[in-house]
Steps between C-alpha positions, in 0.01 A plus 500: 500500500526144373218265605541134598225244557585222744281187494504313832467616859726255676824600665694533174235706322464736795877529546537582129227765528670663798842494337357645177347794683841565651643528148235756399260274309122520506375157602175304486477162674229253396413216741217260419422413864339723765814521716878507462723192533206271436689198370870408512606784729213440739545123518873450546719405795590862594868411502762753391749265335874545525595399142653168595369263235548684174763463232778758559467789258135429419233767539351301788832492683583867449154641558412281798820582691448871435126458556551346842675818611266745330180324611606486865605866485170596333299318766689665784467843342126469445396315815431160340560209741822314417737274696845393382502157664728293275431140404653153514539282193550153646657186356327204662730236346857466382371475144380862518835645606637558148190700405524698825862576413391631160253731676779630722709572189207680338448706814862614483481569126179700536613697805250336736618485865490135607676268744536120493398342831551165667193334660568639849535851360178463297321391817583835658269657241246218464509251788248263337670474162684190384797530266850385422594858407317827435556828322400806699384776261511819700312756287172313439204692642123475543273786401141595417501531119135609469584784740793592272250519212269730695791734563610488136146579384484798735840628390415464132160664542646787702754552219221535247442146368148406394429166669194313373355188658232287329661592169599194295665548162242385244693596188833657406601661173744745355349847484438684173774744593729248663508398862274238655126500568352268764125438506347454847137475620524870585646632176826505305833596655746642248868524589846505348628175655337185639656304788351154551529381861196271485662202672281194447360656182816669373534282190134560410536874541807486276306315230209743543748777421611323182826373647604135484669405830775239508339315793157387617375547856421164660351536850623294795318505831696506825304372798577594859431356841555678829616361834243493776564781753613259771768359265644827369790471743647232276617767254679820593565643155529361147603141423553391139612171344791471262335525158556222250680670208322264258156627610337835417374600848648539849294249697280558804646706782403662830465876548423691818293801398493848652194413711672193647311246293704234320416419139603174337533459124453557221488190289460541121211348306342600169223755539192428288437867439729801508348614826433150627557502874319167556473171308137582423597829332488393135496708182454306173653791309807518723543123482475508122758778491740286705436168332531628143843651571777257387725605786250360751539145370878527479507624859268218605721234341789635706329548837161327517632174643600463769545867597164641393311197623670527841393865524138409419499222759639742758225747407235236566656350813554693822712211624741528205521877540584463870761235420680747272509752783618236747817453290592849623334501843431141615255610769245614241208256462183503287302612805719811529403656166178649362414616149577861417485715186641419158676710240540465125837552336507648150776284360622573148553181303708496181395306188772238559352418842755686711390739772623853445754511782559874500287811494376545146426845357430539129428807290358629178448856384330692778448186711682334790373158611598340832446135408669309780518646848433228758687481830719692584310771309335648809839523670646660188201719414667838546804390299289339227302823483815706447611255230163532324494878526839506329342297218205742484738793473656339195155491337370840608 
């Protein structure tokens, strides 16, 4: 029986492990933290995306549309809370209507069910929203992704996978007889194939394995607020802005969670360490890694002013954050929001300063490296896992 080592215990690593056991592989999962879904999966918006935003034909488009269906079906089959609530993408000015029209075209091209609404129709879904037109995306859902991970871990373990917490990869080399050997604090794991699902550290794991990745991980922190309980009635579901196609992120939005709370955000600011959930979380080594990469400076020349500076000011000013939300729901004021958790996005940056805009999976002999899997990776996790397992089969 062929043996595969998976590094990373987020939703993609666990989904890969489960799918591999279903194909008859022996599997070992190595996770450096003491629990599953410790970073990106455990700090995201818990939205099952529909596949609206992504370039038709891209991996993101294909795998997120299929992933929306498979993730909702998985949750219902295994008792994970999920609600298909839909969302509104709202144009708050005439200037945003062309971009909203492009989104409607992408929805049609990608097979995403969506309906264009006039303001009175949008108000039937979200009475407090302001818009000149809105796109209703019907298949968007909210879910508990950490609960999905707990189920995946149980399924993989029950199928024979060896799941190891507190097991960082300290060294990786090709074995004397082929295959891959991974050194951990608890001994060496030898296997035929390595799958790198290390998220925020995926490029480092690749280099540790002797592989030169085409991109560098540059961390961005997304900060969230939440509406005070007495103001939750302002939002019934999910309300998103029309994204600026010239900018790399979606913009702050409002999401009603499964427990009835309403989260607002995230913004996007540079994180000063790869697991930097607060401004005071600083790693000199991580900063050096970012600042010595040429792509960082090329990206900064493109986006630092005014876009990046505006994001930083919004991070530091509750008033500015609330003003961004009030573009969507005018009744929201600074007094209505309180600080909530943050997440860190493992964004792959190319040497020319461009963000990798699609899922990025690269390979060498006996190795498969998942180097860019930000949102909608959680949505697409089961489909990404199948894609990766197909790659593993080609190596095994």
